[in-house]
C-alpha positions as CSV (number, residue, x, y, z in Angstrom):
1,M,0.0,0.0,0.0
2,I,1.2,3.5,-0.8
3,V,1.6,5.7,2.3
4,R,2.4,9.4,2.6
5,F,4.1,11.0,5.6
6,A,5.6,14.3,6.7
7,S,9.3,14.8,6.6
8,G,10.4,18.3,7.7
9,G,8.3,20.7,5.6
10,D,7.8,18.1,2.8
11,T,5.6,15.2,2.2
12,L,7.3,11.9,1.2
13,E,5.7,8.6,0.2
14,G,6.6,5.0,0.1
15,A,5.3,1.5,-0.3
16,L,4.3,-0.2,3.0
17,Y,4.5,-4.0,3.1
18,L,3.0,-5.8,6.1
19,P,3.6,-9.4,7.2
20,E,0.8,-11.9,7.1
21,P,-1.3,-12.1,9.1
22,A,-1.5,-8.3,9.7
23,S,-3.3,-9.0,13.0
24,A,0.0,-10.2,14.4
25,L,1.3,-6.6,14.7
26,P,3.4,-5.1,16.3
27,R,6.4,-6.5,14.5
28,P,9.9,-5.5,13.9
29,A,10.3,-2.9,11.1
30,V,12.8,-2.1,8.3
31,V,13.1,1.0,6.1
32,V,14.3,0.1,2.6
33,V,16.1,3.1,1.1
34,H,16.8,3.2,-2.7
35,D,20.0,4.3,-4.4
36,V,20.6,7.5,-6.4
37,W,18.4,6.3,-9.2
38,G,15.2,6.0,-7.2
39,L,12.6,3.5,-6.0
40,Y,12.5,0.8,-8.7
41,E,11.0,-2.6,-8.6
42,Q,14.1,-4.2,-7.1
43,Y,13.4,-2.3,-3.9
44,H,9.8,-3.3,-3.8
45,A,10.9,-6.9,-4.2
46,V,13.3,-6.5,-1.2
47,A,10.5,-5.0,0.9
48,K,8.1,-7.8,-0.1
49,R,10.7,-10.5,0.9
50,L,11.2,-8.8,4.2
51,A,7.4,-8.7,4.8
52,G,7.4,-12.4,3.9
53,A,10.0,-13.0,6.7
54,G,7.8,-11.3,9.3
55,F,8.9,-7.7,9.1
56,V,7.0,-4.5,8.5
57,A,8.8,-3.0,5.5
58,L,8.6,0.6,4.2
59,A,10.3,1.2,0.8
60,V,10.6,5.0,1.0
61,D,10.7,7.1,-2.1
62,L,13.1,9.9,-1.4
63,Y,12.3,11.5,-4.8
64,A,8.5,11.7,-4.1
65,R,8.7,15.5,-4.3
66,G,9.4,15.5,-8.0
67,E,12.9,15.8,-9.4
68,R,14.8,12.6,-10.1
69,P,18.5,12.5,-11.2
70,V,17.6,10.8,-14.5
71,Q,15.4,13.7,-15.5
72,R,18.2,16.2,-14.8
73,R,20.8,14.2,-16.6
74,N,18.5,13.9,-19.7
75,A,17.9,17.6,-19.7
76,R,21.7,18.3,-19.7
77,L,22.2,15.8,-22.5
78,K,19.4,17.5,-24.6
79,L,21.0,20.9,-24.0
80,L,24.5,19.6,-25.0
81,V,23.1,18.0,-28.2
82,S,21.2,21.2,-29.1
83,E,24.3,23.4,-28.6
84,N,26.6,21.0,-30.5
85,P,24.5,19.4,-33.3
86,S,27.5,18.3,-35.4
87,R,29.1,16.2,-32.6
């Protein structure tokens, strides 16, 4: 399930995975943090495996506010190509 939560003055989001049965809460918890490229399926898979092992797992999306490194890199590449079309 997607959850949203306050972090400083921002709102972040993440995918929350609960162990089965959910009625067995409280349980130990783990926060899954992605690398520089963002929250991709591999991090969801890790959180699902942790939930299967009995943990509450939150795969947090640190880029939920908008900008992602890939977007910025692509913008720089487009600018470079437009400024140097013969290269």
